[in-house]
N, C-alpha and C positions, 0 to 999 in steps of 0.2 A: 441412314446418315449418322455420322458421329454425334454424340451428345455435346451440344455447344457449351454446356456448363463444365465439361471436362477438357475443353480446349486449353492447352498451356499458355496460349497468347493472352488469356484473361489475367494472368499474373502481373501485378504492378511491381516494378522494381525500383521505383523512385518517382518523385514528383517535382515539378517546376512551376513557378507561379507565372501566370499570364496577367500582367499588370499594365493596363492601358491607361496611362495618365492623361491622354488627350480626351478620351471620352469618359474617364473616371469610373471604371469598372475593373473587376479582376476575378480570377478563379484559379484553382489548381488543376494541372493537367499532367498526364504521364510524361516522365522525363524522356523516355526513349522514342516517343512518337514524333513523326515528321511534321514540321510546320510548313504550311503553304499560305501565301497571302493572296486573297482573291484579287482579280484584276478588273472586274466589272463593277465592283462596289467596295466600300470600306468593310473589310472583314477578314477573318482568319479561319483556316482549317487545320485541325490536328488529326493526323491519320496514323494508324498503327503500321502502315506499309507505304510503299511508293505509289499506291493506287488511292488517290485522294477522294475517290467516289465513296469510299468507306471511311467514316471519321466523324469528328465533332466539329460543327460549323457555328461560328458566331459572327453576326454582322450588325451594323447599327446605322440608323439614319436619323437626321434631324428634320422634323416635319414642321418647323416653325414657319416656313414659307407658305404652308397650306392650312395651318391650324392657328387660329388666333388665341385659343385658350388651351390649357393642358387637357389631355385626354381624361375623360371621366366615365363613370359607369354608364351614363346615358348615351355615350358614343359607341358602346360595344356592339349593339345590333348592326349599325351601319358598317362598322369595321369588319364584323364577321362576314357580312355579305360580300365585301370587297375581297376578303381573304379567300372565301369559297370560290369566287369567280376566278381568282388567280390559280387556285389549285386545279381547276378544271383544265388548265392548259397543260398539266402533266398527263402524259399518255397513260390511259388505263387507270387513272387515279381512283382509289377506293378508300374512303375515310372509315376507319375501323372504330374510332373513338374520338370524342371531343368534349371539352369542358372549359369553363372559365376558371382562371387561376389568378393568383396574386403573389407578389414577391417584393417585400419591402414596400416602397411607395408605388410600385408598378402593378398594373392590372393587365389582363390579357387573356390569351387562349392557349390551349394545348390540343394538338391533333396527333393522332396515331394513324398513319396511312401507308398504303403501298401504291406503287406506280411502276411503269416500265421505262427502263433506260438502257439503251444499247441492246435491246432484245432480252434483258434480264429483269427480274423483279427486284425493286428496291423497297426496303422497309425503313420508315422514318418516324421518329417522334419529335415533333416540332413545337416549340414554344415561342409565342410572340408576346413580348412584354412592352407595355407603353408606360414610360416614366416621364411625367410632365409632357413634353412634346417630342420626346425621343422614342424611336421604335427599335427595340432589340429583338433580333431573330436568332434563336438558338435551336439547333437540332443535331441529334445523332442519327446516322443512317448507315445502312449496310447493303452491299450488293455482292452476291445475292442475299436473300433474307437470312440465310444461315449466319452471315457475317454480322448482321445486326444483333442476332441472338447471342453471338459470342461476346460482343462488346457492350451489350445493353447495360450491364451493371456499371461499367466504366463510364459510359455516357451519363448515367444517372448520378454517379459520384461527382463528375465534373459539374453538372448542373446544380447539385446540392451545395457546392462551394461557391457558385457564382454570386458575386456581391457587387452592389452599386456602391463604389468607393474603393479604398485601398485596403485589401485584405491583409497585407503585411502590417500596416499601421494599426489596424483593428485588433490584430493578434499580438501586438506588442513587439513585433519584430522590426528592426530598423530597415526601412526601404532604402535602396541605393539606386543610382542612375543605371547601373548594369542590369537591374531587374526590370527596367522599363521596356515595354513593347511598343514599337513604332511600325506602322503599316508601310510596306515597301512594294505595293502592287504595281507601281509605275504608271498608273493612269492619272494624268493631270486633271481630268474632269471629275475625279472622285473627291468628295468633301472630306478633308482630313480632320476637321475639328467641328464641334457643334457651333451653330450660330448663336445660341443662347445657352447659358448653364442651366441645369435643372434647379428649379426654385419651388420649394414646398413651404415657404414661410407663411403664406396665407392659410394653408391647411393646418399648420402647427398652431398659428394664432387662434384659429377657430376652435381647435380642440382644447387649448388652454382656457379659452373663454367658456367653453362648455363645462370643463372641470370646475372652474371657479364658480360658475352658476350653481352646479350641483352641490358644491361645498357650502355655498352661502345658504341654499335651501335647507340643507341638512342642519346647519348651525341654527337657523331660525326655528326649525322643528324641535331640535334638542332644547333650545332656550324656552320654547313654549311648554314643552313637557315638564321642564324643571320648575317653571312658575306654577304649574298645576298641581305639584306635589304638596 
């Protein structure tokens, strides 16, 4: 089989921002890739071809109706069990690798897996990120496996630029309405906006209090050492 690292389709010829102001996240994606809006949930697919089975997927859910508190590290074991149960529904699913991850304020999981779809083997690297009470699911996949290997580096680049917030504003670039992305999947049962905004004020206040406490302890220690000289 041809070496996937030498496939000319790996070449990036330009970038365009995916800037979702409704759910407050953004990332850079290949300019020439096709965009597909998921119809069964709020999400998007960017594919190098008209076969959307190979591409980069991103979807988001607000779990406020089932979670009273933001997701914490203590919740990860139970979440993992639920995820594994869901993956079992994929025909011939084999998990090749898994680990816990973090990105910004979010925590979650990464899975590398294969499964069977339409009689062919799919390879997928999936990340599930929990930020406050919002669940972000991101994955790059290819069918057959060779397609994943071809676009693996592009998928990793996209994920590396994924940002909770406005990547243009953070980069000092003026955001414009024309750069906004709005879901157009056409399913009126899909939640278009979060029920509650992400709120990390309590975590920030706790960290500030911890820093102030350490500074105060250090100040008292330095003052005691000075008196003893």
